[in-house]
C-alpha positions as CSV (number, residue, x, y, z in Angstrom):
1,M,68.0,44.4,95.6
2,S,66.8,40.7,95.3
3,D,63.9,39.6,96.9
4,G,65.1,36.0,96.8
5,P,68.1,33.8,97.8
6,Q,71.3,34.4,96.0
7,E,72.5,31.5,94.0
8,A,76.2,30.7,93.6
9,P,77.7,31.9,90.4
10,A,77.8,28.9,87.8
11,G,80.9,26.9,88.1
12,T,81.9,28.3,91.6
13,Q,81.9,26.5,95.0
14,R,81.1,28.4,98.1
15,V,83.7,28.3,100.8
16,A,83.1,27.6,104.5
17,V,85.2,28.2,107.6
18,V,84.4,25.9,110.6
19,T,86.5,26.8,113.8
20,G,87.1,24.2,116.3
21,G,86.8,21.9,113.4
22,A,89.3,19.3,114.5
23,R,86.8,17.2,116.6
24,G,83.1,16.9,118.1
25,I,80.6,19.3,116.6
26,G,83.2,21.2,114.6
27,A,84.2,18.2,112.8
28,G,80.9,16.8,112.2
29,T,79.7,20.1,110.9
30,A,82.7,20.5,108.6
31,Q,82.0,17.1,107.1
32,R,78.2,17.9,106.7
33,L,79.0,21.2,105.0
34,A,81.4,19.4,102.6
35,S,78.8,16.8,101.7
36,D,76.6,19.6,100.9
37,G,79.0,20.8,98.4
38,L,80.9,23.5,100.0
39,A,84.8,23.8,100.1
40,V,85.8,23.7,103.9
41,A,88.6,25.3,105.8
42,V,88.9,23.4,109.1
43,L,90.5,25.6,111.4
44,D,91.7,24.8,115.1
45,L,94.4,25.9,117.5
46,K,96.9,23.5,115.9
47,E,96.8,22.9,112.3
48,G,97.8,19.1,112.7
49,D,94.8,18.5,114.8
50,C,92.7,19.2,111.8
51,G,94.2,16.3,109.6
52,A,91.5,13.7,110.5
53,T,88.5,15.9,109.6
54,V,90.4,17.1,106.4
55,D,91.1,13.5,105.5
56,A,87.5,12.4,105.8
57,I,86.4,15.2,103.6
58,T,88.7,14.6,101.0
59,A,88.4,10.8,100.9
60,A,84.8,11.5,100.3
61,G,85.7,13.7,97.4
62,G,85.4,17.0,98.9
63,R,87.8,20.1,99.1
64,A,89.1,20.9,102.5
65,L,92.2,22.9,104.1
66,A,93.6,22.7,107.4
67,V,94.3,25.9,109.1
68,G,96.0,26.7,112.3
69,A,95.1,29.7,114.3
70,D,94.2,31.1,117.9
71,V,90.9,32.6,117.3
72,S,91.3,35.0,120.2
73,D,94.5,36.6,118.4
74,A,93.4,39.3,115.8
75,E,96.5,38.8,113.7
76,Q,96.4,35.1,113.6
77,V,92.7,35.4,112.5
78,K,93.6,37.8,109.7
79,A,96.2,35.6,108.5
80,A,94.0,32.5,108.7
81,V,91.2,34.2,106.5
82,D,93.6,35.6,104.2
83,R,95.1,32.3,103.6
84,V,91.5,30.5,103.3
85,A,90.7,33.3,100.7
86,A,94.0,32.8,98.7
87,E,93.7,28.8,98.6
88,L,90.2,27.8,98.7
89,G,88.4,31.1,97.9
90,P,86.7,33.9,99.7
91,P,84.7,32.5,102.7
92,A,80.9,32.9,102.2
93,V,80.0,30.7,105.2
94,L,81.4,31.0,108.9
95,V,80.6,28.7,111.7
96,N,81.9,30.0,115.0
97,N,82.2,26.7,117.1
98,A,85.6,27.0,118.4
99,G,85.1,26.8,122.5
100,V,86.7,25.7,125.7
101,L,85.6,24.9,129.2
102,R,87.0,26.1,132.4
103,D,84.3,25.1,134.8
104,N,84.2,26.0,138.4
105,L,82.0,27.3,141.1
106,L,82.1,31.3,141.4
107,F,84.4,31.4,144.4
108,R,86.9,28.9,143.0
109,M,86.8,30.4,139.4
110,S,90.0,32.3,138.8
111,D,90.8,35.3,136.4
112,D,92.3,33.1,133.9
113,D,89.2,30.7,133.9
114,W,87.0,33.7,133.2
115,D,89.1,35.3,130.4
116,T,90.2,32.2,128.5
117,V,86.5,31.2,128.0
118,M,85.6,34.7,127.1
119,D,88.6,35.2,124.7
120,I,87.8,32.0,122.9
121,H,84.1,32.0,122.6
122,L,83.3,35.8,122.5
123,K,86.3,37.6,121.2
124,G,87.0,34.6,118.9
125,S,83.6,34.7,117.2
126,F,83.8,38.7,117.0
127,L,87.4,38.5,115.4
128,M,86.3,35.6,112.9
129,S,83.0,37.3,111.8
130,R,84.8,40.8,111.3
131,A,87.6,39.1,109.2
132,C,85.1,37.0,107.2
133,Q,82.3,39.7,106.6
134,K,84.2,41.8,104.2
135,H,84.4,38.8,101.8
136,M,80.7,38.2,102.4
137,V,79.8,41.7,101.6
138,D,81.8,41.4,98.2
139,Q,79.9,38.3,97.3
140,K,76.4,39.8,98.5
141,F,76.0,36.5,100.2
142,G,77.0,35.2,103.6
143,R,76.0,32.9,106.3
144,I,77.3,33.4,109.9
145,V,76.2,30.6,112.5
146,N,77.4,31.0,116.1
147,L,77.5,28.0,118.4
148,S,75.7,29.1,121.7
149,S,74.5,26.5,124.3
150,S,71.6,25.3,126.4
151,S,74.0,26.7,129.3
152,A,73.0,30.2,128.3
153,L,70.0,29.8,130.3
154,G,72.3,29.2,133.3
155,N,74.3,26.2,134.5
156,R,76.0,25.5,137.9
157,G,79.7,25.7,137.8
158,Q,79.7,27.4,134.5
159,A,79.3,31.3,135.2
160,N,82.0,32.0,132.5
161,Y,80.7,29.6,129.7
162,S,76.9,30.5,130.6
163,A,77.8,34.3,130.3
164,A,79.8,33.9,126.8
165,K,77.1,31.6,125.3
166,A,74.5,34.2,126.3
167,G,76.6,36.9,125.0
168,L,76.8,35.2,121.7
169,Q,73.2,35.2,121.5
170,G,73.0,39.0,121.5
171,F,76.1,39.2,119.3
172,T,74.3,37.1,116.7
173,K,71.2,39.2,116.8
174,T,73.1,42.3,116.2
175,L,75.0,40.8,113.3
176,A,71.8,39.9,111.8
177,I,70.7,43.5,112.1
178,E,73.8,45.0,110.7
179,L,74.6,42.7,107.8
180,G,71.3,41.7,106.6
181,Q,71.2,44.6,103.9
182,F,74.2,42.8,102.4
183,G,72.6,39.3,101.9
184,I,74.3,38.0,105.2
185,T,72.3,36.1,107.8
186,A,73.4,35.4,111.3
187,N,71.9,32.6,113.6
188,A,73.0,30.8,116.6
189,V,72.7,27.1,117.4
190,A,72.3,26.2,121.1
191,P,72.9,22.6,121.6
192,G,72.0,20.7,124.7
193,F,73.8,17.6,125.9
194,I,75.9,16.4,122.9
195,A,78.2,13.5,123.5
196,T,81.7,14.8,122.7
197,D,85.3,14.9,124.1
198,M,84.1,18.1,125.7
199,T,81.1,16.4,127.6
200,A,83.4,13.3,128.4
201,A,85.8,15.8,130.0
202,T,83.0,17.1,132.1
203,A,82.0,13.6,133.3
204,A,85.6,13.0,134.2
205,R,85.9,16.3,136.2
206,V,82.7,15.1,138.3
207,G,83.9,11.7,138.6
208,V,81.1,9.9,136.7
209,D,81.8,7.3,134.0
210,F,80.7,8.8,130.7
211,E,78.2,6.2,129.8
212,D,76.4,6.5,133.1
213,F,76.6,10.4,132.6
214,Q,74.9,10.0,129.3
215,K,72.1,7.7,130.7
216,G,71.4,10.1,133.4
217,A,71.3,13.1,130.9
218,A,69.0,11.0,128.6
219,A,66.5,10.2,131.5
220,N,65.8,13.9,131.6
221,I,65.5,14.6,127.8
222,P,62.0,14.3,126.4
223,V,63.3,12.3,123.2
224,R,65.2,10.0,125.7
225,R,68.5,10.2,124.3
226,V,71.6,12.5,124.2
227,G,72.5,14.4,121.1
228,A,75.3,13.8,118.5
229,P,77.4,16.2,116.4
230,A,75.3,15.1,113.4
231,D,72.3,16.6,115.2
232,V,73.8,20.0,115.4
233,A,75.4,19.6,112.0
234,H,71.9,19.1,110.3
235,V,70.6,22.4,111.7
236,V,73.7,24.3,110.7
237,S,73.6,22.9,107.0
238,F,69.9,24.4,106.9
239,L,71.0,27.9,108.3
240,V,73.8,28.2,105.7
241,S,71.8,27.1,102.7
242,E,70.5,29.4,100.2
243,G,66.9,28.3,101.2
244,A,67.4,30.0,104.7
245,G,67.9,33.5,103.5
246,F,64.9,34.7,105.4
247,V,65.8,33.2,108.5
248,S,68.2,35.5,110.7
249,G,68.8,36.7,114.0
250,Q,67.3,33.4,115.5
251,V,68.6,31.2,118.4
252,I,67.8,27.6,117.7
253,Y,68.0,25.1,120.7
254,V,69.1,21.7,119.6
255,A,68.3,19.9,122.7
256,G,65.8,17.0,122.3
257,G,63.0,19.1,123.9
258,P,61.9,22.4,125.1
259,L,64.0,24.2,127.6
260,C,62.7,26.8,130.1
């Protein structure tokens, strides 16, 4: 067994898969990993939605592939990962970022609100990790990063989302224990307020102008600003690097200050 980081074989390019890569944190992360020298499979529910992210990567000289798949469907996940392996190469990095919101107070939350959020966040991360890990084991190198959230600590109107994001933290720690012997690390990144289409939708749902919504959030963040997708992408970039091989099973909050 090696006692140091495993370097990519000469002349090869490691392949990353980023789910929910069409926009927001996923798009920012995909572009950052491409700039780090990885080939990136940009995966989202509709392949066509991935075009802007793929175009941005290829315009900068990188390699990227748009892939459409429902991460909560085992057959679609298998087909997507098989395609990535065939067209880009076997995945060595997986960023489980795909997610949806179905916010509501508990007494108004429907079964579908609960199931949809659990299926995309938790089942999706499970299916993608299971499909990719065999390729990582073969390479004796792998990096899995799961997107949790500060909502894992509890958030009004998000019983489903909070439960899913807290579940991802336990899932991450278990992957770290099971897969570490194969050169695979697993970590979670838990963003606070990040300005994305998703947070804009939350502002719209509660009837607040998005600019005012951001200003209100920034006033309660120690660094006095809201986050951007690049803030999360920087942390993911470190966690998937060769130099992060002794960091595993961790949850890193990217929230502009400590959270209790």
